[in-house]
ZAZA-465004 format. One record per residue (C-alpha): x, y, z. Coordinates in Angstrom, 1 decimal, padded with zeros to 4 digits. Example, Ala and Ser with C-alpha at 12.3 -4.5 7.8 and 13.67 -1.06 7.14 Angstrom:
// ZAZA-465004
atom x=012.3, y=-004.5, z=007.8
atom x=013.7, y=-001.1, z=007.1
// end
This chain:
// ZAZA-465004
atom x=-137.1, y=046.8, z=088.9
atom x=-136.2, y=047.7, z=092.5
atom x=-135.8, y=051.3, z=093.8
atom x=-133.4, y=051.8, z=096.7
atom x=-133.8, y=054.9, z=098.9
atom x=-131.2, y=056.4, z=101.2
atom x=-131.0, y=055.0, z=104.7
atom x=-130.7, y=058.0, z=107.0
atom x=-130.8, y=056.0, z=110.2
atom x=-128.0, y=053.7, z=109.0
atom x=-127.8, y=049.9, z=109.1
atom x=-128.7, y=048.6, z=112.5
atom x=-129.1, y=045.1, z=113.8
atom x=-127.8, y=041.5, z=113.8
atom x=-128.0, y=039.1, z=110.9
atom x=-127.2, y=035.4, z=110.2
atom x=-126.3, y=034.9, z=106.5
atom x=-127.4, y=032.1, z=104.2
atom x=-124.9, y=029.3, z=103.8
atom x=-121.7, y=029.9, z=101.9
atom x=-122.4, y=029.4, z=098.1
atom x=-119.1, y=027.8, z=097.3
atom x=-119.2, y=025.4, z=100.3
atom x=-122.8, y=024.5, z=099.5
atom x=-122.0, y=023.5, z=096.0
atom x=-119.2, y=021.2, z=097.1
atom x=-121.2, y=019.7, z=100.0
atom x=-123.9, y=018.6, z=097.6
atom x=-121.4, y=017.3, z=094.9
atom x=-119.2, y=015.4, z=097.4
atom x=-122.3, y=013.9, z=099.1
atom x=-123.7, y=012.8, z=095.8
atom x=-120.6, y=010.8, z=094.9
atom x=-120.1, y=009.4, z=098.4
atom x=-121.3, y=006.1, z=099.7
atom x=-124.1, y=006.6, z=102.3
atom x=-126.4, y=009.3, z=103.5
atom x=-125.2, y=012.9, z=104.1
atom x=-127.1, y=015.7, z=105.8
atom x=-126.2, y=019.3, z=104.8
atom x=-127.4, y=022.1, z=107.1
atom x=-127.7, y=025.8, z=106.2
atom x=-127.2, y=025.0, z=102.5
atom x=-127.5, y=028.1, z=100.3
atom x=-130.9, y=028.4, z=098.6
atom x=-129.7, y=030.6, z=095.8
atom x=-130.3, y=029.8, z=092.1
atom x=-126.8, y=028.6, z=091.5
atom x=-127.0, y=026.0, z=094.3
atom x=-130.4, y=024.9, z=093.1
atom x=-128.8, y=024.2, z=089.7
atom x=-126.3, y=021.9, z=091.4
atom x=-129.0, y=020.0, z=093.2
atom x=-131.0, y=019.8, z=090.0
atom x=-128.0, y=018.5, z=088.1
atom x=-127.4, y=015.6, z=090.5
atom x=-131.1, y=014.7, z=090.5
atom x=-130.8, y=014.5, z=086.7
atom x=-127.9, y=012.1, z=087.2
atom x=-130.1, y=009.9, z=089.4
atom x=-129.1, y=010.9, z=092.9
atom x=-131.8, y=010.9, z=095.6
atom x=-131.8, y=014.4, z=097.1
atom x=-134.5, y=015.8, z=099.3
atom x=-134.7, y=019.3, z=100.7
atom x=-136.6, y=021.0, z=103.5
atom x=-135.7, y=024.7, z=103.8
atom x=-132.0, y=025.0, z=104.1
atom x=-131.5, y=021.3, z=105.1
atom x=-130.5, y=018.9, z=102.3
atom x=-130.5, y=015.1, z=102.5
atom x=-128.4, y=013.3, z=100.0
atom x=-128.4, y=009.5, z=099.5
atom x=-125.1, y=008.9, z=097.8
atom x=-124.3, y=005.6, z=096.1
atom x=-120.7, y=006.3, z=095.1
atom x=-119.3, y=007.0, z=091.7
atom x=-121.3, y=004.1, z=090.2
atom x=-124.5, y=005.6, z=091.6
atom x=-124.5, y=008.3, z=088.9
atom x=-126.7, y=007.3, z=085.9
atom x=-126.7, y=008.5, z=082.3
atom x=-128.8, y=011.7, z=082.3
atom x=-132.0, y=011.3, z=080.3
atom x=-131.8, y=015.0, z=079.3
atom x=-129.5, y=017.9, z=079.1
atom x=-128.1, y=018.9, z=082.5
atom x=-129.2, y=022.5, z=083.1
atom x=-126.5, y=024.4, z=085.0
atom x=-128.5, y=027.6, z=084.9
atom x=-126.3, y=030.6, z=085.6
atom x=-123.7, y=028.6, z=087.6
atom x=-120.2, y=028.4, z=086.3
atom x=-119.2, y=026.4, z=089.4
atom x=-121.8, y=023.7, z=088.5
atom x=-120.7, y=023.4, z=084.9
atom x=-116.9, y=023.5, z=085.5
atom x=-116.9, y=021.1, z=088.5
atom x=-119.3, y=018.7, z=086.8
atom x=-117.0, y=018.7, z=083.7
atom x=-114.3, y=017.2, z=085.9
atom x=-116.6, y=014.9, z=087.8
atom x=-118.3, y=013.5, z=084.7
atom x=-115.1, y=013.2, z=082.5
atom x=-114.5, y=009.6, z=083.7
atom x=-118.1, y=008.4, z=084.0
atom x=-119.0, y=005.7, z=081.4
atom x=-121.8, y=007.6, z=079.7
atom x=-122.6, y=010.7, z=077.6
atom x=-123.7, y=013.9, z=079.3
atom x=-124.6, y=017.3, z=077.9
atom x=-124.2, y=020.4, z=080.0
atom x=-125.9, y=023.7, z=079.1
atom x=-126.9, y=026.9, z=080.9
atom x=-128.5, y=030.3, z=080.4
atom x=-127.3, y=032.9, z=078.0
atom x=-124.8, y=034.4, z=080.5
atom x=-123.2, y=031.0, z=081.2
atom x=-123.0, y=030.2, z=077.5
atom x=-120.8, y=033.3, z=077.2
atom x=-118.3, y=032.3, z=079.8
atom x=-115.0, y=030.6, z=079.0
atom x=-114.8, y=026.8, z=079.6
atom x=-111.5, y=026.3, z=077.8
atom x=-109.6, y=026.6, z=081.1
atom x=-111.2, y=023.3, z=082.3
atom x=-111.5, y=021.6, z=078.9
atom x=-107.7, y=022.0, z=078.3
atom x=-106.3, y=020.1, z=081.4
atom x=-109.2, y=017.6, z=081.4
atom x=-108.4, y=016.8, z=077.8
atom x=-104.8, y=016.3, z=078.8
atom x=-106.0, y=013.7, z=081.2
atom x=-107.8, y=011.8, z=078.4
atom x=-111.2, y=013.4, z=078.6
atom x=-113.5, y=013.8, z=075.6
atom x=-115.2, y=017.1, z=075.9
atom x=-116.7, y=018.9, z=072.9
atom x=-117.9, y=022.5, z=072.9
atom x=-120.9, y=022.6, z=070.5
atom x=-120.2, y=026.2, z=069.7
atom x=-116.6, y=025.4, z=068.7
atom x=-115.3, y=028.2, z=070.9
atom x=-114.7, y=026.5, z=074.3
atom x=-118.1, y=027.6, z=075.5
atom x=-121.3, y=025.8, z=076.5
atom x=-123.1, y=023.7, z=075.6
atom x=-120.6, y=020.9, z=076.3
atom x=-120.8, y=017.3, z=075.4
atom x=-118.9, y=015.0, z=077.7
atom x=-118.2, y=011.4, z=076.8
atom x=-116.8, y=009.5, z=079.7
atom x=-113.3, y=008.0, z=079.2
atom x=-110.6, y=006.4, z=081.3
atom x=-108.4, y=009.2, z=082.7
atom x=-104.8, y=009.3, z=083.7
atom x=-103.0, y=011.6, z=086.1
atom x=-101.1, y=014.7, z=085.0
atom x=-099.0, y=017.5, z=086.4
atom x=-100.7, y=020.7, z=085.6
atom x=-099.5, y=024.3, z=086.0
atom x=-102.4, y=026.6, z=085.9
atom x=-101.9, y=030.1, z=084.4
atom x=-104.6, y=031.5, z=086.6
atom x=-105.5, y=031.0, z=090.3
atom x=-109.0, y=029.5, z=089.9
atom x=-110.7, y=027.3, z=092.5
atom x=-113.1, y=026.1, z=089.9
atom x=-110.3, y=024.9, z=087.6
atom x=-108.5, y=023.3, z=090.5
atom x=-111.6, y=021.6, z=091.8
atom x=-112.5, y=020.2, z=088.4
atom x=-109.1, y=018.7, z=088.0
atom x=-109.2, y=017.2, z=091.5
atom x=-112.6, y=015.6, z=090.8
atom x=-111.2, y=014.1, z=087.6
atom x=-108.0, y=013.1, z=089.4
atom x=-109.9, y=011.1, z=092.0
atom x=-111.1, y=008.8, z=089.2
atom x=-107.8, y=008.7, z=087.2
atom x=-105.0, y=006.2, z=087.2
atom x=-101.9, y=007.4, z=088.9
atom x=-101.4, y=010.7, z=090.7
atom x=-102.6, y=014.2, z=089.6
atom x=-100.7, y=017.3, z=090.7
atom x=-102.0, y=020.8, z=090.3
atom x=-100.0, y=024.0, z=090.8
atom x=-101.4, y=027.5, z=090.7
atom x=-099.6, y=030.8, z=090.9
atom x=-101.5, y=032.1, z=093.9
atom x=-103.6, y=029.9, z=096.3
atom x=-107.2, y=030.2, z=095.3
atom x=-110.2, y=029.3, z=097.5
atom x=-109.4, y=026.0, z=099.2
atom x=-112.9, y=024.8, z=100.2
atom x=-112.4, y=021.6, z=098.1
atom x=-109.1, y=020.8, z=099.9
atom x=-110.6, y=021.4, z=103.3
atom x=-113.7, y=019.4, z=102.8
atom x=-112.6, y=016.3, z=100.9
atom x=-110.7, y=014.8, z=103.9
atom x=-114.0, y=014.8, z=105.8
atom x=-115.4, y=012.7, z=103.0
atom x=-112.5, y=010.2, z=103.4
atom x=-110.3, y=011.5, z=100.6
atom x=-106.5, y=011.7, z=101.1
atom x=-104.7, y=014.6, z=099.3
atom x=-101.4, y=016.3, z=099.8
atom x=-101.4, y=020.1, z=099.9
atom x=-098.1, y=022.0, z=099.9
atom x=-098.4, y=025.7, z=099.4
atom x=-100.0, y=026.3, z=096.0
atom x=-099.5, y=022.7, z=094.9
atom x=-102.0, y=019.8, z=095.4
atom x=-101.4, y=016.1, z=094.7
atom x=-104.1, y=013.5, z=094.7
atom x=-104.0, y=009.8, z=094.0
atom x=-106.7, y=008.3, z=091.8
atom x=-109.0, y=005.4, z=092.6
atom x=-110.4, y=007.0, z=095.7
atom x=-114.0, y=006.5, z=097.0
atom x=-115.8, y=009.0, z=099.2
atom x=-117.8, y=008.2, z=102.3
atom x=-120.9, y=010.1, z=103.6
atom x=-120.4, y=013.0, z=106.0
atom x=-122.7, y=015.6, z=107.6
atom x=-121.9, y=019.2, z=106.8
atom x=-122.9, y=022.4, z=108.5
atom x=-122.3, y=025.3, z=106.0
atom x=-121.1, y=028.6, z=107.6
atom x=-122.6, y=031.9, z=106.6
atom x=-121.5, y=033.4, z=103.2
atom x=-118.8, y=036.1, z=103.7
atom x=-119.3, y=037.3, z=100.1
atom x=-123.0, y=038.0, z=100.9
atom x=-122.0, y=039.5, z=104.3
atom x=-119.6, y=041.9, z=102.6
atom x=-122.4, y=044.0, z=101.1
atom x=-123.9, y=044.7, z=104.5
atom x=-120.5, y=045.3, z=106.0
atom x=-119.7, y=047.8, z=103.4
atom x=-123.0, y=049.6, z=104.0
atom x=-122.4, y=049.8, z=107.8
atom x=-118.9, y=051.3, z=107.2
atom x=-120.1, y=054.2, z=105.0
atom x=-123.6, y=055.0, z=106.4
atom x=-123.5, y=057.1, z=109.6
atom x=-125.4, y=055.7, z=112.6
atom x=-124.8, y=052.1, z=111.7
atom x=-123.9, y=049.2, z=114.0
atom x=-124.0, y=045.8, z=112.4
atom x=-123.5, y=042.3, z=114.0
atom x=-122.9, y=039.4, z=111.6
atom x=-123.2, y=036.0, z=113.2
atom x=-121.6, y=032.7, z=112.1
atom x=-119.8, y=033.8, z=109.0
atom x=-117.1, y=031.8, z=107.2
atom x=-113.6, y=033.2, z=107.7
atom x=-111.6, y=031.0, z=105.4
atom x=-108.2, y=032.8, z=104.8
atom x=-108.5, y=032.3, z=101.1
atom x=-111.8, y=034.2, z=101.3
atom x=-111.1, y=037.0, z=103.8
atom x=-109.5, y=039.3, z=101.2
atom x=-112.5, y=041.6, z=101.5
atom x=-111.9, y=042.0, z=105.3
atom x=-108.2, y=042.8, z=104.6
atom x=-109.3, y=045.4, z=102.0
atom x=-111.9, y=047.1, z=104.2
atom x=-109.5, y=047.1, z=107.2
atom x=-106.7, y=048.6, z=105.0
atom x=-109.1, y=051.4, z=104.2
atom x=-109.4, y=051.9, z=108.0
atom x=-112.8, y=050.2, z=108.4
atom x=-113.8, y=049.3, z=111.9
atom x=-114.4, y=045.5, z=111.8
atom x=-114.0, y=043.3, z=114.9
atom x=-113.9, y=039.5, z=114.7
atom x=-115.5, y=037.8, z=117.7
atom x=-116.1, y=034.3, z=118.9
atom x=-113.7, y=032.7, z=116.4
atom x=-114.3, y=028.9, z=116.1
atom x=-114.2, y=026.0, z=113.6
atom x=-117.0, y=024.4, z=111.7
atom x=-116.5, y=021.4, z=109.4
atom x=-112.8, y=022.3, z=108.9
atom x=-113.7, y=026.0, z=108.1
atom x=-112.9, y=028.9, z=110.5
atom x=-116.1, y=030.7, z=111.5
atom x=-116.7, y=033.9, z=113.5
atom x=-118.9, y=036.8, z=114.3
atom x=-118.3, y=040.3, z=113.1
atom x=-119.0, y=043.8, z=114.6
atom x=-119.0, y=046.6, z=112.0
atom x=-119.3, y=050.3, z=112.7
atom x=-119.0, y=053.4, z=110.5
atom x=-115.5, y=054.6, z=109.8
atom x=-113.6, y=057.4, z=108.0
atom x=-112.2, y=055.5, z=105.1
atom x=-109.3, y=056.2, z=102.7
atom x=-108.4, y=054.9, z=099.4
atom x=-105.8, y=052.1, z=098.8
atom x=-104.0, y=050.3, z=096.0
atom x=-105.3, y=046.7, z=095.5
atom x=-103.6, y=044.1, z=093.3
atom x=-101.9, y=040.7, z=093.3
atom x=-103.0, y=038.1, z=095.8
atom x=-105.4, y=040.5, z=097.5
atom x=-107.4, y=040.7, z=094.3
atom x=-107.5, y=036.9, z=094.0
atom x=-108.8, y=036.6, z=097.6
atom x=-111.4, y=039.3, z=097.1
atom x=-112.4, y=038.8, z=093.5
atom x=-116.1, y=038.4, z=094.1
atom x=-116.3, y=041.4, z=096.5
atom x=-114.7, y=043.9, z=094.2
atom x=-118.1, y=045.3, z=093.1
atom x=-118.7, y=046.2, z=096.8
atom x=-115.2, y=047.5, z=097.2
atom x=-115.7, y=049.8, z=094.3
atom x=-118.8, y=051.3, z=095.9
atom x=-117.1, y=051.7, z=099.3
atom x=-114.1, y=053.4, z=097.5
atom x=-116.4, y=056.0, z=096.0
atom x=-117.2, y=057.2, z=099.6
atom x=-113.6, y=057.0, z=100.9
atom x=-111.2, y=059.9, z=101.0
atom x=-108.6, y=059.7, z=098.2
atom x=-108.0, y=057.4, z=095.3
atom x=-108.4, y=053.6, z=095.2
atom x=-106.7, y=051.7, z=092.4
atom x=-107.6, y=048.1, z=091.5
atom x=-105.3, y=046.2, z=089.2
atom x=-104.9, y=042.6, z=088.1
atom x=-108.7, y=042.0, z=088.1
atom x=-109.2, y=041.1, z=084.4
atom x=-110.9, y=037.9, z=085.6
atom x=-114.0, y=040.1, z=086.3
atom x=-114.5, y=040.6, z=082.6
atom x=-115.7, y=036.9, z=082.3
atom x=-118.0, y=036.7, z=085.3
atom x=-121.9, y=036.9, z=085.0
atom x=-121.2, y=040.2, z=083.3
atom x=-118.1, y=042.2, z=082.4
atom x=-118.0, y=043.5, z=085.9
atom x=-115.3, y=046.1, z=085.4
atom x=-117.3, y=047.7, z=082.6
atom x=-120.6, y=047.4, z=084.5
atom x=-119.1, y=049.1, z=087.5
atom x=-117.6, y=051.9, z=085.5
atom x=-120.8, y=052.6, z=083.6
atom x=-123.3, y=052.3, z=086.5
atom x=-121.2, y=054.2, z=089.2
atom x=-120.4, y=057.0, z=086.8
atom x=-124.2, y=057.3, z=086.2
atom x=-124.6, y=057.8, z=089.9
atom x=-121.9, y=060.5, z=090.1
atom x=-118.8, y=058.5, z=091.0
atom x=-115.4, y=059.5, z=089.4
atom x=-114.3, y=056.2, z=088.1
atom x=-111.9, y=055.1, z=085.3
atom x=-112.1, y=051.7, z=083.6
atom x=-108.7, y=050.0, z=083.1
atom x=-108.0, y=046.9, z=081.0
atom x=-107.5, y=045.0, z=084.2
atom x=-109.1, y=047.1, z=086.9
atom x=-110.5, y=050.4, z=088.0
atom x=-109.4, y=053.8, z=089.4
atom x=-112.0, y=055.4, z=091.8
atom x=-111.5, y=058.9, z=093.0
atom x=-113.4, y=058.9, z=096.3
atom x=-115.0, y=061.6, z=098.4
atom x=-117.8, y=062.6, z=096.0
atom x=-121.4, y=062.1, z=096.9
atom x=-123.4, y=059.6, z=094.9
atom x=-126.8, y=060.8, z=093.7
atom x=-129.8, y=058.9, z=092.5
atom x=-130.5, y=057.6, z=089.0
atom x=-131.6, y=054.7, z=086.9
atom x=-129.0, y=051.9, z=086.3
atom x=-128.8, y=048.5, z=084.7
atom x=-127.5, y=045.6, z=086.8
atom x=-126.6, y=043.8, z=083.6
atom x=-128.4, y=040.8, z=085.1
atom x=-125.5, y=040.3, z=087.5
atom x=-126.4, y=039.5, z=091.1
atom x=-123.2, y=041.1, z=092.6
atom x=-123.6, y=044.3, z=090.5
atom x=-127.3, y=044.6, z=091.6
atom x=-126.3, y=044.2, z=095.3
atom x=-123.4, y=046.7, z=095.0
atom x=-125.7, y=049.3, z=093.4
atom x=-128.2, y=048.7, z=096.2
atom x=-125.5, y=049.7, z=098.7
atom x=-124.7, y=052.8, z=096.6
atom x=-128.4, y=053.7, z=096.9
atom x=-128.6, y=053.2, z=100.6
atom x=-125.5, y=055.4, z=101.2
atom x=-126.2, y=058.1, z=098.5
atom x=-128.4, y=061.2, z=098.4
atom x=-131.2, y=060.0, z=096.0
atom x=-133.2, y=057.1, z=094.9
atom x=-131.5, y=054.5, z=092.7
atom x=-133.6, y=052.4, z=090.3
atom x=-132.0, y=049.1, z=089.5
atom x=-133.1, y=047.1, z=086.5
atom x=-132.9, y=043.3, z=086.5
atom x=-132.6, y=043.4, z=090.3
atom x=-134.1, y=039.9, z=090.4
atom x=-130.7, y=038.6, z=089.6
atom x=-129.9, y=038.7, z=093.3
atom x=-131.8, y=035.4, z=093.5
atom x=-128.8, y=033.7, z=091.9
atom x=-126.9, y=033.8, z=095.3
atom x=-129.0, y=035.7, z=097.9
atom x=-132.8, y=035.3, z=097.4
atom x=-133.6, y=037.2, z=100.7
atom x=-131.2, y=040.1, z=100.1
atom x=-133.8, y=042.8, z=099.9
atom x=-135.8, y=041.4, z=102.8
atom x=-132.7, y=041.7, z=105.0
atom x=-132.0, y=045.2, z=103.7
atom x=-135.4, y=046.3, z=104.9
atom x=-135.0, y=044.5, z=108.2
atom x=-131.7, y=046.4, z=108.9
atom x=-132.5, y=049.9, z=107.4
atom x=-136.3, y=050.2, z=107.6
atom x=-139.3, y=049.2, z=105.5
atom x=-139.2, y=052.2, z=103.2
atom x=-135.6, y=052.0, z=101.8
atom x=-136.6, y=049.3, z=099.3
atom x=-139.6, y=049.4, z=096.9
atom x=-140.6, y=047.5, z=093.9
atom x=-140.1, y=043.8, z=093.1
atom x=-136.9, y=041.8, z=092.6
// end
């Protein structure tokens, strides 16, 4: 358990964030199936990314790591070997879903499993289209959930219209399509995160992107490429939110990824009248990167739905906390995807923030938060969800009393040094206990 105390002096200082989790996953995966040696700098050290590295080691790929630098000796598609044991995906849905597409055409049997949380998340959204391509994927539970048994088969291209905008679904189909006969085309209703489309050309892959449609020819090989991973905007969002709502703050965030499919949280916080300035905009490995200056601001509520929800889906826990301190009402709709994350995040936010004094209503697909009411201390459960734990930590820093967070160790899934940075920016006494 961790106890968070109010930060009366605000959040002051400059930070450089760990590497973007989504980009780190893809860097390791693409390097592992490429021909040659790739070096990845500023790779995320969170538990999810460790699961991806561990998975490819189980598949016989030579991967060494020193701090945030990862060295991958890829030997192409044929360099993947039959795994001698179950591939443990831990808590990482990205690892399991993308591996499902990647392994669907490899000529061996692989079994994918994970922790209790991952076993509860839906895998049917990738099993369906991959099966249409000729894949043989069996859910041992019989309910389209892990563990999964994948028997590699020859695949053929398909035209797939996704009912949801999901970067994981899209990327799994792309990885299968690279190995399939013919051309694979994926359409999604709203453009989801496009890190896969941005990175693959650097590894020598040709794909055609037109709006929300992607086409990729099969039979392509990848070649090694060195990647420098930008700072994780989803991780930065928690510190940005704190700086906006705690008086006396001034926060500088250096080298953070500003991919347009990920900057929904910036648009949300700015729409609430948050003072966030982008500086030193540049490009890194095909990804826009910049520095941010964040200062306290008088915020107001907004209505949030549609594409904006898709682009800020992972940051909604932070948005809900910030909305509790804003003037007026914030309504979030179209966010039912949050019910099948590491926890049912809509329910978790409604329960925990209500405990701390927020006026919040849970909807089937979202939340209504009536802002302008002080949050007090209390004891809350993070539901073992890293983003819920970090959001509750910000509520504690900005509130009037100590917040005790159970299962706070879950932050290690994406951001192992989160509480260390909190202490650096707010003072050594704001965080007590062990995560």
